[in-house]
MARTORTOR-722354 format. One record per residue (C-alpha): x, y, z; residue number from 1. Coordinates in Angstrom, 2 decimals. Layout:
<recs>
         x         y         z   resi
         X         Y         Z    NUM
...
</recs>
This chain:
<recs>
         x         y         z   resi
     94.16    100.54     81.10      1
     94.38     99.73     84.80      2
     94.54     95.45     84.00      3
     96.53     96.76     80.85      4
     99.22     98.04     82.98      5
     98.96     96.08     86.12      6
     99.82     92.70     83.66      7
    102.24     94.73     81.17      8
    105.22     92.23     81.00      9
    108.21     92.89     83.17     10
    110.74     94.96     81.11     11
    113.44     92.16     79.16     12
    116.08     95.19     79.02     13
    116.52     95.56     82.51     14
    116.00     91.43     83.52     15
    118.60     90.85     81.23     16
    120.96     93.32     83.02     17
    119.87     92.00     86.24     18
    120.45     88.56     85.54     19
    123.78     89.21     84.67     20
    124.73     90.05     87.62     21
    122.44     87.07     89.64     22
    119.98     88.34     90.53     23
    115.88     88.52     89.07     24
    113.40     91.32     88.13     25
    110.07     90.28     88.91     26
    106.68     91.31     89.00     27
    104.89     90.11     93.00     28
    101.89     88.77     92.74     29
     99.98     91.45     95.15     30
     97.25     88.33     95.78     31
     99.73     86.30     97.57     32
     99.84     88.09    100.85     33
    103.51     85.92    102.40     34
    105.54     87.04     99.02     35
    103.23     90.79     99.34     36
    104.16     91.01    103.29     37
    108.22     90.63    102.26     38
    108.10     92.96     99.65     39
    106.40     95.38    102.27     40
    108.78     94.51    104.77     41
    111.60     95.21    102.62     42
    110.26     98.78    101.23     43
    110.08     99.57    104.96     44
    112.96     98.53    105.37     45
    114.29    100.98    102.57     46
    113.13    103.81    103.92     47
    114.60    103.44    107.41     48
    110.93    102.54    108.77     49
    110.44    100.09    111.62     50
    109.50     96.43    111.53     51
    105.68     96.73    110.29     52
    103.26     94.98    112.48     53
    100.78     92.62    110.77     54
     97.71     95.29    111.39     55
     99.63     97.01    109.29     56
    100.61     94.72    106.78     57
     97.09     93.86    106.26     58
     95.91     97.76    106.25     59
     98.73     97.71    103.64     60
     98.03     94.65    101.08     61
     93.79     96.01    101.24     62
     95.57     99.91    100.30     63
     98.14     98.64     97.48     64
     96.51     95.29     95.84     65
     96.02     97.10     92.57     66
     99.43     99.01     92.54     67
    101.84     97.70     90.03     68
    104.59     95.89     92.50     69
    108.27     95.17     90.99     70
    111.20     93.31     93.15     71
    114.67     92.65     92.68     72
    115.73     89.17     94.00     73
    119.17     87.44     95.18     74
    117.93     83.63     94.87     75
    121.71     82.91     95.21     76
    120.03     83.64     99.58     77
    119.20     80.42    100.61     78
    115.43     81.04    101.06     79
    115.61     84.22     99.82     80
    111.55     85.92    100.25     81
    112.23     89.27    100.98     82
    113.72     91.69     97.73     83
    116.06     93.80     97.44     84
    114.81     95.93     95.35     85
    111.57     97.73     95.31     86
    109.03     99.86     93.39     87
    106.16    100.36     92.67     88
    103.89    102.29     90.23     89
    100.19    103.04     88.66     90
     98.69    105.43     86.33     91
     97.39    108.68     87.95     92
     95.52    111.82     87.09     93
     97.66    114.93     87.23     94
     96.38    117.88     86.59     95
     97.71    120.32     84.14     96
     97.77    124.11     83.23     97
     93.99    124.54     81.61     98
     92.39    121.94     84.15     99
     92.42    118.69     82.31    100
     94.00    115.50     83.45    101
     96.37    113.83     82.06    102
     97.16    109.65     82.86    103
    100.74    110.19     84.47    104
    102.98    107.07     85.49    105
    103.58    107.74     88.70    106
    106.58    105.67     90.43    107
    106.65    105.46     93.99    108
    108.34    102.99     96.74    109
    112.09    102.76     94.86    110
    114.39    101.33     97.51    111
    117.62     99.13     97.20    112
    119.04     97.20    100.33    113
    122.39     98.56    101.54    114
    124.11     95.04    101.12    115
    122.85     95.39     97.47    116
    124.18     98.34     96.54    117
    126.54     99.58     93.52    118
    124.64     96.58     91.69    119
    122.65     98.30     88.98    120
    119.58     97.89     91.12    121
    118.26    101.36     90.81    122
    119.07    101.71     87.36    123
    117.28     98.79     86.47    124
    114.05     99.46     88.18    125
    113.85    103.23     86.87    126
    114.67    101.96     83.55    127
    112.07     99.48     83.88    128
    109.69    101.65     85.04    129
    110.12    103.95     82.19    130
    110.01    101.35     79.44    131
    106.76    100.00     80.75    132
    104.95    103.33     80.52    133
    106.01    104.30     77.11    134
    105.34    100.84     75.93    135
    101.84    101.34     77.40    136
    101.48    105.16     75.49    137
    101.59    107.09     78.71    138
    103.41    110.30     78.26    139
    104.47    111.41     81.22    140
    105.94    110.11     84.36    141
    106.20    111.40     87.77    142
    107.71    110.92     91.40    143
    108.57    112.65     94.54    144
    112.35    112.20     95.95    145
    114.02    111.26     99.20    146
    116.85    112.56     97.53    147
    116.85    115.17     95.38    148
    120.34    114.13     93.19    149
    119.32    110.64     92.10    150
    116.64    110.99     89.17    151
    118.00    113.76     87.03    152
    120.13    110.74     85.08    153
    116.67    109.23     84.18    154
    115.27    112.53     82.34    155
    113.27    113.83     85.76    156
    112.91    117.55     86.51    157
    112.02    119.76     89.31    158
    108.55    120.96     88.10    159
    106.96    122.02     91.55    160
    108.78    123.23     94.85    161
    106.98    123.03     98.35    162
    107.57    125.50    100.99    163
    107.42    125.10    104.68    164
    106.29    126.80    107.32    165
    106.66    128.08    111.25    166
    104.34    130.09    112.80    167
    104.62    131.73    116.34    168
    100.86    132.43    117.33    169
    101.82    134.39    120.18    170
    103.13    136.89    118.19    171
    100.93    137.24    114.90    172
     97.23    138.15    114.67    173
     95.02    137.19    112.42    174
     94.86    139.75    109.52    175
     92.94    138.68    107.05    176
     88.81    138.53    105.92    177
     86.04    137.05    108.07    178
     85.78    134.30    107.68    179
     82.23    132.19    106.69    180
     81.24    128.85    107.38    181
     81.69    125.87    109.75    182
     84.45    124.13    111.41    183
     83.56    120.88    113.31    184
     85.36    118.17    114.64    185
     85.18    114.84    113.03    186
     86.57    111.50    113.12    187
     88.36    110.21    110.51    188
     86.40    107.03    109.76    189
     83.19    108.94    109.35    190
     84.73    111.46    107.32    191
     86.69    109.10    104.56    192
     84.19    109.44    101.82    193
     83.97    113.11    101.97    194
     87.60    113.68    102.49    195
     87.94    111.64     99.67    196
     85.56    113.71     97.83    197
     87.42    117.19     99.31    198
     90.76    116.02     98.51    199
     89.08    115.25     94.43    200
     88.30    118.90     94.71    201
     91.66    120.15     95.56    202
     93.33    117.77     93.16    203
     91.49    119.29     89.61    204
     92.17    122.34     91.01    205
     95.90    123.01     90.98    206
     98.37    122.21     88.32    207
    100.87    119.92     89.73    208
     98.74    117.92     92.00    209
     97.33    114.00     91.21    210
     94.89    112.22     91.94    211
     94.91    110.05     95.35    212
     94.89    107.00     95.68    213
     92.52    105.78     98.55    214
     95.66    104.84    100.51    215
     97.15    108.36    100.05    216
     94.04    110.48    101.13    217
     93.22    107.92    103.99    218
     96.44    108.50    105.43    219
     96.23    112.73    105.47    220
     92.72    112.26    106.42    221
     93.58    110.13    109.60    222
     96.37    108.26    110.73    223
     96.83    104.45    109.02    224
     98.06    101.40    111.36    225
    100.87    101.84    112.96    226
    101.68    105.57    112.99    227
    103.02    106.02    116.85    228
    100.90    109.30    116.78    229
     97.34    107.69    116.05    230
     95.90    109.10    119.28    231
     96.63    112.83    118.82    232
     95.61    113.24    115.92    233
     92.76    116.13    115.42    234
     90.65    115.99    112.23    235
     88.58    119.37    111.67    236
     86.68    119.72    108.57    237
     85.39    123.15    106.88    238
     81.54    123.48    105.42    239
     80.37    125.85    103.39    240
     77.54    128.31    104.73    241
     75.16    126.11    102.40    242
     76.48    123.17    103.96    243
     79.28    122.25    101.17    244
     82.35    120.22    102.34    245
     84.97    122.16    100.94    246
     88.10    121.67    103.31    247
     89.36    119.61    106.14    248
     92.61    119.98    108.30    249
     94.09    117.02    110.02    250
     97.09    117.70    112.84    251
     98.98    116.20    115.96    252
     99.54    118.35    118.64    253
    103.02    117.89    120.21    254
    103.64    118.29    124.25    255
    105.72    121.07    125.63    256
    107.34    121.38    129.21    257
    105.24    125.20    128.98    258
    101.59    124.21    129.01    259
    100.75    127.57    126.76    260
    103.15    126.82    124.25    261
    102.07    123.43    122.65    262
    103.32    122.87    118.90    263
    100.51    122.07    116.36    264
    102.07    119.89    113.60    265
     99.43    120.00    110.47    266
     99.40    116.77    108.80    267
     96.95    118.22    106.20    268
     95.66    120.84    104.83    269
     92.97    120.55    102.13    270
     91.06    123.81    100.48    271
     88.71    123.17     97.68    272
     87.83    126.95     97.97    273
     89.60    130.31     98.98    274
     86.57    130.59    102.14    275
     87.57    126.94    103.26    276
     91.52    128.12    103.14    277
     91.08    131.21    105.28    278
     88.87    129.74    107.71    279
     90.83    126.91    108.74    280
     94.15    129.18    108.46    281
     92.25    130.75    110.77    282
     91.68    128.13    112.78    283
     94.80    127.15    113.05    284
     96.63    130.10    114.12    285
     93.62    131.18    116.86    286
     94.15    127.61    118.96    287
     94.55    128.11    122.62    288
     97.90    126.93    124.29    289
     99.74    126.72    121.15    290
    102.71    128.61    120.31    291
    103.66    127.64    117.02    292
    102.20    125.95    113.64    293
    104.12    124.31    111.65    294
    103.20    122.96    107.80    295
    104.72    121.80    104.97    296
    104.27    120.53    101.41    297
    102.67    124.51    100.89    298
    102.77    126.13     97.37    299
    105.68    128.86     97.12    300
    102.49    131.40     96.57    301
    100.70    130.42    100.07    302
     99.36    133.91    100.60    303
    100.13    133.32    105.17    304
    102.36    136.73    104.88    305
     98.76    138.78    104.15    306
     96.50    136.98    105.99    307
     98.67    137.99    109.57    308
     99.44    141.10    111.36    309
    103.09    140.43    111.50    310
    104.61    139.01    108.45    311
    107.82    138.01    110.32    312
    105.63    135.94    112.83    313
    105.12    133.74    109.61    314
    108.45    132.78    108.43    315
    109.09    129.99    105.60    316
    111.60    127.94    106.84    317
    112.07    126.09    103.98    318
    111.33    125.72    100.01    319
    112.51    122.51     97.88    320
    111.91    120.71     95.20    321
    108.91    118.80     95.15    322
    107.30    116.89     91.75    323
    109.73    115.39     89.61    324
    108.66    115.21     85.67    325
    109.48    113.42     82.82    326
    108.26    113.76     79.52    327
    108.08    110.34     77.44    328
    105.73    111.84     74.70    329
    106.71    114.99     73.44    330
    103.41    116.20     71.44    331
    101.13    114.49     73.48    332
    101.90    116.57     76.61    333
    102.48    119.79     75.38    334
     98.91    119.13     73.90    335
     97.26    118.11     76.89    336
     97.94    121.21     78.88    337
     96.61    124.95     78.25    338
     99.07    128.19     77.60    339
     98.03    131.46     78.53    340
     99.62    133.23     75.54    341
     99.62    132.50     71.94    342
    103.39    131.80     69.82    343
    105.17    129.90     67.88    344
    107.94    128.39     69.35    345
    110.47    125.43     67.76    346
    112.41    123.24     70.52    347
    114.98    120.65     69.98    348
    114.54    117.90     72.84    349
    117.22    115.60     73.67    350
    117.00    112.77     75.19    351
    119.39    110.45     76.35    352
    116.98    107.45     76.63    353
    115.75    108.32     73.31    354
    112.10    108.41     73.98    355
    111.52    111.89     73.83    356
    114.31    113.32     71.90    357
    113.48    115.36     68.18    358
    112.84    118.95     67.34    359
    109.20    120.05     67.20    360
    107.37    122.61     65.89    361
    104.75    124.47     68.68    362
    101.51    126.55     67.32    363
     99.55    128.08     70.40    364
     96.20    129.75     69.00    365
     93.52    130.11     71.61    366
     95.50    128.64     74.33    367
     95.82    125.52     72.63    368
     98.97    123.43     71.35    369
     99.40    121.81     67.94    370
    102.77    119.98     68.07    371
    104.10    118.70     64.99    372
    107.90    117.06     63.63    373
    109.98    119.60     62.18    374
    113.24    120.33     60.28    375
    113.41    123.90     60.97    376
    115.99    125.66     63.40    377
    115.48    125.73     66.94    378
    114.24    128.78     68.77    379
    115.02    126.19     72.43    380
    117.66    123.61     72.62    381
    117.29    121.76     76.03    382
    117.16    118.23     77.88    383
    114.43    116.16     78.19    384
    114.80    116.99     81.80    385
    114.38    120.57     81.86    386
    111.46    120.40     79.50    387
    110.14    118.78     82.38    388
    110.94    121.56     84.75    389
    108.90    123.99     82.70    390
    106.04    121.68     81.68    391
    103.66    122.69     84.59    392
    104.54    126.44     84.26    393
    106.74    127.35     86.79    394
    109.26    130.33     85.51    395
    112.48    128.15     85.37    396
    113.63    128.76     81.56    397
    115.85    131.78     81.98    398
    117.56    129.38     85.50    399
    117.81    126.81     83.57    400
    119.52    128.56     80.87    401
    121.89    130.20     83.58    402
    122.64    126.82     84.63    403
    123.90    125.84     81.31    404
    120.77    123.62     81.01    405
    119.06    125.35     78.19    406
    120.12    126.97     75.18    407
    118.63    129.81     72.76    408
    115.20    132.12     73.70    409
    114.86    131.59     77.33    410
    112.37    134.49     77.39    411
    110.54    133.41     74.91    412
    110.17    129.56     76.12    413
    109.10    130.58     79.62    414
    106.48    133.70     78.32    415
    104.35    130.51     75.98    416
    105.24    127.92     79.29    417
    104.80    130.16     82.07    418
    101.55    130.55     83.80    419
    100.62    133.29     87.03    420
     99.35    131.02     89.41    421
    102.79    128.41     89.50    422
    102.35    124.41     90.23    423
    102.07    122.48     93.34    424
    101.67    119.59     94.77    425
    101.08    119.46     98.13    426
    101.01    115.68     99.29    427
    104.27    112.80     99.00    428
    103.60    109.72     96.57    429
</recs>
């Protein structure tokens, strides 16, 4: 499948639309270092990053050669080598309710040069990605977003939410259980292989998590080239009482005018077991010379309030959309996950792009669903973006109904799709 998605021809519909405006849609030959470097520079520029060093470019090329890489070019610019639009994609295993890993079309690094806004570049890039995924039979597309107002028009719906925390460690005390296992400092290079294995276990344990590429795994284990705070990174591993690696935390300590009031900014906390989670949280909360711990991309059910002596000392300072899901094949997607309540439901899905529209009868027995086309009257009618929002188990159906984004029996939809443990994505991609 990897070779297929890398070599799948560029989408003709998007290519024609851009050509009418004097632009060219093309796959980037990632074995051509010069061409790939131009794409990477454009990507950095699109996210307001600095000009990447040669060292950073070399490292990134090595990590990302195996991703499907797309650029939009304006050949009217003399000696134009830099794209004015970028996107890349790959097939990422997405953990769904029940623990199965479903191949999903992960879309990332979507940028448009500010010199070429309002020329249909984003529309062409996203349309091309979705049509390519659909042609390859991938049932779901996913992305994380820098702006939440963009992707609903392509049928994506927010499916997981992430919480951000600030903890006053001078105010709280550990109130959780006695912790077990061993904590120790380690270096990223020595821990890469083990850390990737821990991340694999974390990603497989929760609906909404995706299997990490080496690039995405290694950047949370330790800093990559060009990170201005690289010398401040710390990495602490957790091993079980029997010596099994089950978690780690990577973080940066930020200076303060008062030496006993530093801030710890957590890059990533990975815990494959409850024991790892409690041990790593206790470690962070009891650091000397620290007054605040800051962490984001945690689940909406993060148990921290129950682990500290003063719940007001651990503040949720933000909750926002994180993983967005776009269903491309309704029977395949709904049949891949498991359900916590049996039942029958007829749903009508509307899809302006034509991939997933139709009327479907779901029959859930023993937690498994069979999904077939039907002409029966629907219990629920909803756009494909709303189906994406409930797909991973988030209890969004009633809210969608209130917003007019779902009609019919929202409670019945909620009962079938909702999971006791809410979905979570703990990283960006």
